[in-house]
C-alpha positions in Angstrom: 96.6 -95.6 -160.5 96.7 -99.3 -160.7 96.6 -100.7 -164.4 95.1 -97.5 -165.5 95.7 -95.6 -168.8 97.5 -92.3 -168.2 94.5 -90.6 -170.5 92.4 -92.4 -167.9 94.1 -90.9 -165.0 94.1 -87.5 -166.2 90.5 -87.7 -167.0 89.7 -88.7 -163.3 91.7 -86.3 -161.7 90.4 -83.3 -163.8 86.8 -84.7 -162.4 88.5 -84.1 -158.8 89.5 -80.8 -159.5 86.4 -79.8 -161.3 84.3 -80.4 -158.3 86.4 -78.7 -155.8 86.3 -75.6 -158.1 82.8 -76.0 -158.3 82.1 -76.5 -154.9 84.8 -74.5 -153.0 86.5 -71.7 -155.0 83.1 -70.2 -156.8 81.6 -70.2 -153.2 81.3 -67.0 -152.2 79.1 -66.6 -149.2 81.4 -67.1 -146.3 79.0 -66.7 -143.4 75.5 -68.3 -144.6 72.3 -68.3 -142.5 71.0 -71.3 -141.1 68.2 -71.0 -143.9 71.0 -70.7 -146.7 73.2 -73.6 -145.5 70.6 -75.8 -144.9 68.1 -75.0 -148.0 69.7 -72.6 -150.4 67.4 -69.8 -149.0 64.7 -71.8 -150.4 65.3 -70.8 -154.0 65.8 -73.9 -155.4 64.8 -73.8 -159.3 62.9 -76.7 -161.3 66.3 -77.8 -163.1 68.7 -77.6 -159.8 65.7 -79.4 -158.1 65.8 -82.3 -160.9 69.5 -82.6 -161.0 70.2 -82.7 -157.2 67.1 -85.0 -156.5 68.0 -87.8 -159.4 72.0 -87.7 -158.5 70.9 -87.9 -154.7 68.7 -90.9 -155.1 71.0 -92.9 -157.2 74.1 -93.5 -155.0 73.9 -97.4 -155.0 75.5 -98.0 -158.4 77.7 -100.7 -157.1 74.8 -102.3 -155.2 72.8 -102.4 -158.4 75.3 -103.7 -160.6 76.0 -106.8 -157.7 72.5 -107.7 -157.4 71.9 -107.6 -161.2 74.9 -109.9 -161.5 73.9 -112.1 -159.1 69.7 -111.9 -159.8 69.2 -110.4 -163.2 65.9 -108.8 -163.7 64.9 -109.1 -160.2 67.2 -105.7 -159.3 64.3 -103.9 -161.6 61.5 -105.3 -158.9 63.0 -104.5 -156.3 65.3 -101.1 -156.8 62.9 -99.6 -159.5 59.5 -100.2 -159.5 58.9 -99.8 -156.0 60.7 -96.1 -155.8 58.4 -95.0 -158.7 55.3 -96.1 -157.4 56.1 -94.3 -153.6 57.9 -91.1 -155.4 54.8 -90.7 -157.4 52.4 -90.7 -154.3 55.0 -88.5 -152.6 54.7 -85.9 -155.5 50.9 -85.8 -155.5 50.6 -85.8 -151.7 53.6 -85.2 -149.7 55.9 -82.8 -151.7 53.3 -79.8 -151.8 52.8 -80.3 -148.1 56.4 -80.0 -147.0 56.7 -76.8 -149.1 53.7 -75.4 -147.4 54.5 -76.4 -143.8 58.1 -74.5 -143.7 60.1 -77.0 -141.6 63.6 -77.0 -142.4 64.1 -80.8 -141.6 62.0 -84.0 -140.7 63.1 -83.9 -137.2 61.8 -80.2 -136.8 58.9 -81.2 -138.5 58.3 -84.0 -135.8 59.2 -81.5 -133.1 56.3 -79.0 -134.2 54.0 -81.7 -134.3 54.9 -84.1 -131.5 57.1 -82.2 -129.1 60.8 -81.8 -128.4 61.8 -85.1 -127.5 59.7 -86.7 -130.3 61.7 -84.8 -132.5 65.2 -85.5 -131.1 64.2 -89.2 -131.1 63.5 -88.8 -134.8 66.6 -87.2 -135.4 68.7 -89.9 -133.9 66.7 -92.5 -136.4 67.1 -90.2 -139.4 70.7 -89.7 -138.6 71.2 -93.7 -139.0 68.9 -93.9 -142.0 70.3 -91.1 -144.0 73.7 -92.3 -143.2 76.4 -92.3 -146.3 78.0 -95.5 -145.2 76.7 -97.8 -148.0 77.8 -95.1 -150.7 81.1 -94.4 -148.7 81.6 -98.2 -149.1 81.0 -98.2 -152.7 83.2 -95.3 -153.3 86.0 -97.1 -151.1 85.8 -100.3 -153.2 85.8 -98.3 -156.4 88.8 -96.4 -155.2 90.9 -99.6 -153.9 90.0 -101.2 -157.2 91.5 -98.2 -159.3 94.6 -97.3 -156.9 95.4 -100.7 -155.5 95.3 -99.2 -151.9 93.9 -100.5 -148.8 90.0 -100.6 -148.4 90.6 -98.7 -144.8 92.5 -95.9 -146.7 90.3 -96.0 -149.4 87.1 -95.4 -147.3 88.8 -92.2 -145.4 89.8 -90.8 -149.0 86.1 -91.2 -150.1 84.9 -90.0 -147.0 86.9 -86.9 -146.8 86.8 -85.8 -150.4 83.1 -86.4 -150.7 82.1 -83.6 -147.7 85.3 -81.3 -148.3 83.5 -79.1 -150.5 80.1 -78.6 -148.5 81.8 -77.4 -145.1 81.5 -74.1 -145.9 78.9 -74.3 -149.3 76.2 -76.5 -147.4 72.9 -77.2 -149.7 74.2 -74.5 -152.6 77.4 -76.3 -153.0 75.6 -79.9 -153.3 73.3 -78.5 -155.8 76.0 -76.8 -157.7 78.0 -79.9 -157.9 74.9 -82.2 -158.6 74.3 -80.5 -161.9 77.7 -81.5 -163.2 77.1 -85.0 -161.7 73.8 -85.2 -163.5 75.3 -85.0 -166.8 78.5 -87.4 -166.3 76.4 -90.2 -164.7 73.9 -90.4 -167.6 76.9 -89.9 -170.4 79.0 -92.6 -168.6 76.2 -95.4 -169.0 75.0 -94.3 -172.3 78.7 -94.6 -173.5 79.2 -98.2 -172.0 76.1 -99.2 -173.2 77.1 -98.2 -176.7 80.1 -100.1 -176.8 78.6 -103.0 -175.2 76.0 -103.2 -177.9 78.6 -102.9 -180.5 81.2 -105.5 -179.2 78.6 -108.0 -177.6 75.4 -107.6 -179.3 71.9 -105.9 -178.8 70.3 -106.3 -175.8 67.4 -108.2 -177.0 69.7 -111.0 -178.0 71.3 -110.9 -174.8 68.3 -111.0 -173.1 67.6 -114.6 -174.8 70.4 -115.9 -174.2 70.5 -115.3 -170.2 69.7 -118.7 -168.1 66.1 -118.5 -166.9 66.8 -118.0 -163.2 68.3 -114.0 -164.0 64.8 -113.2 -165.7 62.7 -114.2 -163.0 61.7 -111.1 -160.9 62.2 -113.3 -157.7 65.7 -113.7 -158.4 65.5 -117.3 -156.5 64.4 -115.5 -153.2 61.0 -115.4 -151.7 58.1 -113.4 -152.5 58.0 -112.3 -148.6 61.7 -111.1 -149.4 60.6 -109.1 -152.7 57.9 -107.5 -150.8 60.1 -106.2 -147.7 62.4 -104.4 -150.4 58.8 -103.3 -152.0 57.9 -101.8 -148.4 61.5 -100.5 -147.7 60.9 -98.0 -150.6 58.3 -96.5 -148.7 61.2 -94.8 -146.8 60.8 -92.2 -149.8 57.9 -90.9 -147.6 60.7 -90.2 -144.6 63.5 -89.9 -147.0 65.2 -86.4 -145.8 66.8 -86.0 -149.1 63.2 -85.8 -150.3 62.0 -83.4 -147.8 65.3 -81.1 -148.0 64.9 -80.4 -151.6 61.1 -80.1 -151.4 61.4 -77.3 -148.7 64.2 -75.7 -150.4 62.0 -75.3 -153.6 61.0 -72.1 -154.9 57.5 -73.1 -154.9 55.0 -76.0 -154.3 54.5 -76.4 -158.1 58.3 -77.0 -158.4 58.5 -79.5 -155.7 55.6 -81.9 -157.6 56.7 -81.2 -161.0 60.3 -82.0 -160.1 59.6 -85.3 -158.4 57.5 -86.3 -161.6 60.1 -85.5 -163.9 62.9 -86.9 -161.9 60.9 -90.1 -162.0 61.4 -90.2 -165.8 65.1 -89.9 -165.5 65.3 -92.8 -162.8 63.6 -95.2 -165.1 66.1 -94.3 -167.9 69.0 -94.6 -166.0 67.3 -97.7 -164.7 67.5 -99.4 -168.2 71.0 -98.2 -168.8 72.5 -99.8 -165.6 70.5 -102.8 -165.5 71.0 -103.6 -169.1 74.7 -103.5 -168.6 74.5 -105.2 -165.6 73.0 -108.2 -167.8 75.6 -107.7 -170.2 78.2 -108.6 -167.5 76.5 -112.0 -166.6 77.4 -113.7 -170.0 80.7 -111.5 -170.1 82.4 -111.7 -166.7 83.5 -114.8 -165.0 84.4 -113.8 -161.8 83.2 -113.6 -157.7 83.6 -109.6 -157.4 79.8 -108.8 -158.0 80.2 -105.4 -156.4 82.7 -104.6 -159.0 80.4 -105.5 -162.3 80.3 -102.2 -163.9 84.2 -101.4 -163.6 85.4 -104.7 -164.7 82.9 -104.6 -167.3 84.2 -101.0 -168.6 87.8 -102.0 -168.1 87.7 -105.0 -170.6 85.2 -103.3 -173.2 86.3 -99.6 -173.1 89.3 -98.3 -174.8 91.8 -95.5 -172.8 89.9 -92.2 -172.5 86.5 -93.6 -173.0 87.2 -96.2 -169.5 88.3 -92.7 -167.5 84.9 -91.3 -168.6 82.8 -93.9 -167.7 84.4 -94.0 -164.4 83.9 -90.3 -163.8 80.3 -91.1 -164.5 80.3 -93.8 -161.8 82.0 -91.4 -159.4 79.6 -88.8 -159.9 76.8 -91.1 -159.2 78.4 -92.2 -156.0 80.1 -88.8 -154.5 76.7 -87.0 -155.6 74.8 -88.9 -152.9 77.9 -89.1 -150.1 77.8 -85.4 -150.0 74.2 -85.0 -150.3 73.6 -87.4 -147.3 76.5 -86.7 -145.1 75.1 -83.0 -145.3 71.6 -84.1 -144.2 73.1 -86.2 -141.3 75.2 -83.4 -140.4 72.4 -81.4 -140.1 69.9 -83.8 -138.4 72.7 -84.7 -135.7 74.1 -81.4 -135.4 71.0 -78.9 -135.6 68.5 -81.5 -134.5 70.5 -83.3 -131.7 73.3 -81.3 -130.4 72.1 -77.5 -130.8 68.7 -78.6 -129.6 70.2 -80.3 -126.6 72.5 -77.7 -125.8 69.7 -74.9 -125.1 71.1 -72.4 -127.5 68.5 -69.5 -127.8 66.4 -69.9 -131.0 68.1 -67.3 -132.9 71.8 -68.3 -132.6 73.4 -70.0 -135.6 73.4 -73.7 -135.6 75.7 -73.9 -138.6 78.9 -74.8 -136.0 76.9 -77.5 -134.7 76.3 -78.6 -137.9 79.9 -79.0 -139.0 81.0 -80.6 -135.9 77.9 -83.3 -136.7 79.6 -83.7 -140.2 82.8 -85.1 -138.4 80.8 -87.2 -135.9 78.5 -88.5 -138.7 81.9 -89.4 -141.0 83.5 -91.4 -138.3 79.9 -93.5 -138.0 79.3 -94.1 -141.3 83.2 -95.4 -141.8 82.4 -97.5 -138.7 79.2 -98.8 -140.6 81.2 -99.4 -143.9 83.2 -102.0 -141.9 81.0 -103.5 -139.8 78.5 -104.3 -142.7 80.6 -104.8 -145.9 77.9 -105.2 -148.3 76.2 -102.5 -149.7 72.8 -104.2 -150.4 72.8 -105.9 -146.7 73.4 -102.3 -145.4 70.3 -101.1 -147.2 68.2 -104.1 -146.1 69.5 -103.8 -142.4 68.9 -100.0 -141.8 65.7 -100.0 -143.9 64.2 -103.1 -142.0 64.9 -102.0 -138.4 64.3 -98.1 -138.6 61.5 -97.2 -141.2 58.9 -99.2 -139.0 59.2 -96.5 -136.2 59.0 -93.5 -138.5 56.8 -94.0 -141.3 53.1 -93.7 -140.2 53.8 -91.0 -137.1 55.5 -88.8 -140.3 52.4 -89.4 -142.4 50.1 -88.9 -139.8 51.1 -85.3 -139.9 50.2 -84.5 -143.4 46.9 -83.7 -142.3 47.2 -80.6 -139.9 43.8 -81.0 -138.0 45.1 -84.4 -136.6 47.7 -83.0 -134.1 48.6 -85.7 -131.4 49.3 -84.0 -128.0 50.5 -87.1 -126.2 54.4 -87.2 -126.4 54.7 -90.2 -124.6 52.5 -92.0 -126.9 54.0 -90.8 -129.8 57.8 -91.7 -128.4 56.3 -95.3 -127.9 54.9 -95.4 -131.2 58.1 -94.6 -132.8 60.8 -96.7 -130.5 58.4 -99.7 -129.8 58.3 -100.9 -133.5 62.3 -100.0 -134.0 62.8 -102.3 -130.9 60.9 -105.3 -132.0 62.7 -105.2 -135.5 65.8 -105.0 -133.6 65.2 -107.9 -131.3 63.5 -110.0 -134.5 66.7 -109.2 -136.5 68.8 -110.1 -133.4 67.4 -113.4 -132.8 67.5 -114.1 -136.8 71.3 -113.3 -136.5 72.1 -115.5 -133.5 70.1 -118.4 -135.1 71.3 -118.2 -138.3 68.0 -118.4 -140.0 65.1 -115.9 -140.2 62.9 -116.0 -137.0 59.6 -118.1 -137.8 60.3 -117.3 -141.1 59.6 -113.8 -141.0 61.6 -110.8 -142.1 62.3 -108.3 -139.3 60.7 -105.5 -141.2 56.9 -107.0 -140.9 56.7 -107.2 -137.0 57.9 -103.7 -136.6 55.3 -102.5 -139.0 52.8 -104.6 -137.4 53.7 -102.9 -134.0 53.2 -99.5 -135.6 50.1 -100.4 -137.0 48.9 -101.4 -133.6 49.8 -97.8 -132.1 47.6 -96.5 -135.0 44.6 -98.2 -134.2 45.1 -97.7 -130.6 45.3 -93.9 -131.5 41.9 -94.2 -133.2 40.2 -96.2 -130.6 41.2 -93.5 -127.7 39.0 -91.5 -129.9 40.9 -88.3 -129.6 40.4 -87.2 -132.7 36.6 -87.9 -133.5 37.3 -91.5 -134.7 
């Protein structure tokens, strides 16, 4: 490893071997049913639910460091607060219904409510929305930093190693490894914060010495920009990771309680990561914002402690890559390939899911190369895809509001996406935001117009 002490190398190597052991060697079910492979037989306990939800939802760890180093406390207002709000709404309203309705995936849910074609279209969009590309990019950059290798090779290693143990184990392998990842990610950042406090000073003193721009909630950006990030957090409603875990929970109560407890853990972890990022503002002098945490750690932590911190970062990344890779593979393999192949409903879609895993990995690698910024990947995918999915999904949360017009629903999904794509493309071509409006807003505006049209038509007694 590049300039890494031998003890750190041993610790990091042991981490990788531990994941392989937990995810592969301890896996005994060689021929799982699709219910076992996708949802662990709907037997997910509260402990497993919390561990896998907390770790999966927090994969953007290098992006958090990047944004905090560049914009300070703005990070909490765009990557923390909005997600608490929408996760709370999800816990109280959506989670019990997901558990009750019994669908295996969001596209499966769309298909039941709107028809086969709508289910496939939703699956295509969710394949990209759930793409692990931002996290593969983060892990590739981290491996490049640690190993001193080319970014392309680092991305390939990150992809292969993060999905190898879900090939046979599916969701059960994800949950088992996520319990370990949960412990490591918290321990790693508690460790770094402790050393920073001892070496540099307490957090209050650090906040008092920061330039004013790093304490600004807007971080030097416009209020409109901040609000786009706020509404992007609404993708919690159509986040396939949330849906999968609620569908896999052993009861509605587990799903509801699990999310509420997870919000508390996210809040604690946000405090740890943002505080560490704020220390870096005054301590590091470099232009590699995406490597804020590793660079800070290598300067602050002694040998051995650095290795422990790095496996905490790796745990945060890999727990998200494996989960989203599996979800994308299920979406692409089962909800697209298996559906359009017209196989019997009682046939096993797992071979298609594994085929989808390979295809999704290639697509994610391409996206990571195309948009080599973690934050920009989030922003672009969210701005374009969320407007087409969120309102049609929320409409299904009331069982009495069944929409039988498949063509209307297809337009309701696709028109907002196309509006956002066109708006985004014009902005890129002109070099500035078209009409000063972010692409997310016209897309959501188009979706609300369809919602109004749906009610004006009076189909459901409105």
